[in-house]
C-alpha positions as CSV (number, residue, x, y, z in Angstrom):
1,X,24.8,66.9,-9.1
2,X,23.9,67.2,-5.2
3,X,25.7,64.7,-3.0
4,X,23.5,63.9,0.1
5,X,25.6,61.3,1.7
6,X,29.2,60.6,1.5
7,X,31.6,57.5,3.1
8,X,34.2,55.9,1.9
9,X,32.6,53.1,1.2
10,X,29.2,54.8,-0.4
11,X,27.7,57.9,-2.0
12,X,24.5,59.2,-2.5
13,X,23.8,62.2,-5.2
14,X,21.2,63.4,-6.8
15,X,20.1,64.7,-9.9
16,X,18.0,66.0,-12.8
17,X,17.4,63.1,-15.0
18,X,16.8,63.4,-18.8
19,X,12.8,63.9,-17.8
20,X,13.5,67.1,-15.6
21,X,13.0,65.1,-12.4
22,X,15.1,64.3,-9.2
23,X,17.0,61.6,-9.1
24,X,18.8,60.0,-7.0
25,X,21.7,58.0,-7.6
26,X,23.9,54.9,-5.3
27,X,27.1,54.5,-5.8
28,X,29.7,52.1,-4.1
29,X,33.6,52.9,-3.7
30,X,36.3,53.7,-3.2
31,X,36.0,54.1,-7.9
32,X,32.6,55.5,-7.1
33,X,32.1,55.2,-11.3
34,X,29.0,52.5,-11.6
35,X,25.2,53.7,-10.9
36,X,24.1,50.8,-8.4
37,X,20.4,51.9,-8.2
38,X,18.3,54.7,-8.0
39,X,14.7,56.1,-7.9
40,X,13.2,59.0,-9.4
41,X,12.8,61.4,-5.6
42,X,9.1,61.9,-6.2
43,X,8.3,59.1,-7.8
44,X,9.9,56.5,-5.9
45,X,7.9,53.6,-7.4
46,X,9.1,53.6,-10.8
47,X,11.9,52.3,-11.9
48,X,14.3,53.8,-13.9
49,X,16.7,50.5,-14.2
50,X,16.3,47.7,-16.2
51,X,18.0,45.5,-14.2
52,X,15.2,46.3,-11.4
53,X,12.4,45.5,-13.7
54,X,13.4,42.3,-14.4
55,X,13.7,41.9,-10.8
56,X,10.2,42.6,-10.3
57,X,9.2,40.8,-12.9
58,X,10.8,37.9,-11.3
59,X,8.3,38.2,-8.5
60,X,5.4,38.2,-10.7
61,X,6.4,35.0,-12.7
62,X,6.1,33.1,-9.4
63,X,2.5,31.3,-10.1
64,X,1.8,30.8,-6.2
65,X,1.2,33.7,-3.8
66,X,4.5,34.7,-2.4
67,X,5.1,33.8,1.3
68,X,8.8,34.0,2.4
69,X,11.8,35.8,-0.5
70,X,15.4,36.1,-0.2
71,X,17.5,39.2,-1.8
72,X,20.4,38.3,-2.0
73,X,22.1,42.0,-2.5
74,X,20.4,45.5,-0.8
75,X,21.3,48.5,-3.8
76,X,18.9,50.8,-3.4
77,X,15.9,48.6,-3.2
78,X,14.0,49.4,-5.7
79,X,12.5,45.9,-6.5
80,X,12.7,44.7,-2.4
81,X,9.7,48.4,-2.3
82,X,8.0,47.4,-5.4
83,X,7.4,43.1,-3.5
84,X,6.8,44.6,-0.1
85,X,4.1,46.9,-2.1
86,X,2.5,44.2,-4.3
87,X,3.0,41.5,-1.7
88,X,2.7,43.0,1.9
89,X,2.1,39.5,3.6
90,X,5.6,38.0,2.5
91,X,8.1,37.9,4.5
92,X,11.6,39.3,3.6
93,X,15.2,38.5,4.3
94,X,17.3,41.4,2.9
95,X,21.2,40.0,3.1
96,X,24.2,43.0,2.0
97,X,27.3,41.9,3.6
98,X,27.9,45.9,3.7
99,X,26.1,46.8,7.2
100,X,26.5,50.5,6.1
101,X,24.1,50.0,3.7
102,X,21.4,48.9,5.4
103,X,21.1,52.5,7.2
104,X,22.0,54.5,4.1
105,X,19.0,53.1,2.2
106,X,16.6,53.3,5.1
107,X,17.0,57.1,4.9
108,X,17.7,58.4,1.2
109,X,15.3,55.8,-0.4
110,X,12.9,53.1,1.3
111,X,12.1,52.7,5.0
112,X,12.9,49.1,6.0
113,X,11.6,49.3,9.2
114,X,9.3,46.7,9.0
115,X,7.9,43.3,11.2
116,X,8.1,41.2,8.0
117,X,11.6,42.9,6.9
118,X,14.3,40.7,8.3
119,X,17.6,42.6,8.1
120,X,20.5,40.4,8.0
121,X,24.4,41.2,7.7
122,X,26.4,38.3,6.5
123,X,28.5,37.4,3.1
124,X,25.5,36.2,0.2
125,X,27.0,32.5,0.1
126,X,27.7,32.1,3.7
127,X,24.4,32.9,4.9
128,X,23.1,30.5,1.5
129,X,24.7,27.5,3.2
130,X,23.6,28.6,6.3
131,X,20.7,29.4,6.8
132,X,17.3,26.4,6.4
133,X,15.2,28.4,5.3
134,X,12.3,27.4,2.2
135,X,12.0,30.3,-0.2
136,X,9.2,31.7,-3.3
137,X,11.8,33.8,-4.6
138,X,14.9,34.1,-4.5
139,X,16.9,37.2,-6.0
140,X,20.6,37.5,-6.5
141,X,21.8,40.6,-7.6
142,X,25.4,41.2,-5.7
143,X,28.0,43.0,-7.3
144,X,31.8,44.6,-6.2
145,X,31.9,48.4,-6.8
146,X,33.2,48.0,-10.5
147,X,31.0,45.7,-11.7
148,X,32.8,42.9,-11.2
149,X,31.0,39.6,-10.4
150,X,31.9,38.0,-6.5
151,X,33.6,34.4,-7.5
152,X,30.7,32.2,-5.9
153,X,28.7,33.5,-8.7
154,X,31.0,31.6,-11.5
155,X,30.3,27.9,-9.1
156,X,27.9,25.0,-9.1
157,X,27.9,25.0,-5.3
158,X,26.0,28.4,-4.8
159,X,23.1,27.0,-7.7
160,X,23.5,23.7,-6.4
161,X,22.5,25.5,-3.2
162,X,19.7,28.2,-4.2
163,X,17.9,25.0,-5.8
164,X,18.1,23.9,-2.6
165,X,16.3,26.0,-0.3
166,X,13.7,26.9,-2.8
167,X,10.0,25.9,-2.8
168,X,8.8,23.1,-5.0
169,X,7.6,26.0,-7.3
170,X,10.0,28.5,-6.3
171,X,11.7,30.7,-8.7
172,X,15.5,32.2,-8.8
173,X,16.5,35.3,-10.3
174,X,19.9,36.1,-10.9
175,X,21.3,39.9,-12.3
176,X,25.3,39.6,-13.2
177,X,27.4,41.1,-15.5
178,X,27.0,41.1,-19.2
179,X,30.1,39.3,-19.4
180,X,29.4,36.0,-17.4
181,X,26.7,35.5,-19.5
182,X,27.6,31.9,-21.1
183,X,29.4,31.0,-17.6
184,X,25.5,31.3,-15.6
185,X,24.0,29.7,-18.3
186,X,25.7,26.9,-18.4
187,X,25.9,26.2,-14.1
188,X,21.8,27.2,-14.5
189,X,20.2,25.0,-16.8
190,X,21.2,21.4,-15.9
191,X,20.0,22.3,-12.5
192,X,16.5,23.1,-13.0
193,X,14.0,22.5,-15.1
194,X,13.5,26.0,-17.1
195,X,15.9,28.4,-17.6
196,X,15.2,32.2,-19.3
197,X,17.3,35.1,-20.4
198,X,15.6,38.2,-20.8
199,X,17.2,40.7,-22.8
200,X,19.5,43.4,-21.8
201,X,22.3,45.2,-20.7
202,X,23.6,42.6,-18.6
203,X,23.2,38.6,-17.7
204,X,20.0,38.3,-16.3
205,X,18.3,34.6,-15.6
206,X,14.8,33.2,-14.1
207,X,14.9,29.8,-13.4
208,X,12.5,27.0,-11.8
209,X,11.3,23.4,-11.4
210,X,8.1,25.0,-13.6
211,X,7.7,24.1,-17.3
212,X,7.3,27.8,-17.7
213,X,7.9,31.4,-16.7
214,X,4.8,33.5,-17.0
215,X,3.7,36.6,-15.1
216,X,0.4,35.2,-13.5
217,X,-0.9,37.7,-11.1
218,X,-3.6,38.9,-12.9
219,X,-4.8,41.5,-9.9
220,X,-1.4,43.3,-9.8
221,X,-0.4,43.7,-13.1
222,X,-3.1,46.1,-14.0
223,X,-0.5,48.5,-12.4
224,X,3.0,47.6,-13.6
225,X,3.0,50.2,-16.3
226,X,2.3,52.9,-14.2
227,X,6.0,51.0,-12.2
228,X,7.4,51.2,-15.6
229,X,7.2,47.4,-16.3
230,X,5.6,46.2,-19.3
231,X,5.4,42.7,-18.9
232,X,4.4,41.3,-22.7
233,X,7.5,43.3,-23.9
234,X,9.9,41.2,-20.8
235,X,8.8,37.9,-21.9
236,X,8.2,38.4,-25.9
237,X,11.9,38.9,-25.7
238,X,12.6,36.7,-23.4
239,X,14.8,33.3,-24.6
240,X,13.5,30.2,-23.1
241,X,17.1,27.9,-22.6
242,X,16.9,24.3,-22.7
243,X,16.3,22.5,-19.5
244,X,18.7,19.2,-19.7
245,X,17.6,17.2,-16.3
């Protein structure tokens, strides 16, 4: 393992993975025990982790062309890179409370220097309460260094605010610890017409006020397998949770 970058809060390493390919990994400190994002160095479009496949699937499931997207949490930026590739006209707001991560991601993972990309150094919940923008897609992927969920993910106020900032056909996607599955499901279901739980190691939900959730971007679906995203497998394993609204 090679350490490419080290600070009190962030570590970037490079290893040879099971395919014999160089894999670049992101860790948060001070524990540096859990990988929070990874890319194959020579195939940066390839999705190494399940949760980035799910976040990208959520973008494909928005029924209309994306115009504005909010990412709460930057990580290694894998899903952000996919959205920028497939929706080049969309404006992206990326919120993260770790300002250092913006420079690290730009240097070791993906370039963030683009006029359609807005980098916002802020707490995710505080940003939501302050902004008046409306979004087609809001992706929440905010974890602590020990993979704990921040407190605001466990309150109804957070999901009320998310719903208020979505456009009429907008979609919300959240990646959270498995231990929080029941709590977050109970908070989402009363607030959206449709919520699905995607099968995996984490708790992953997609919620919308549309009647169903399905990938609806056929021109882009032609090459998603090259990204290691199997839309059919994701949808066949999804569990639809009933809405009580």
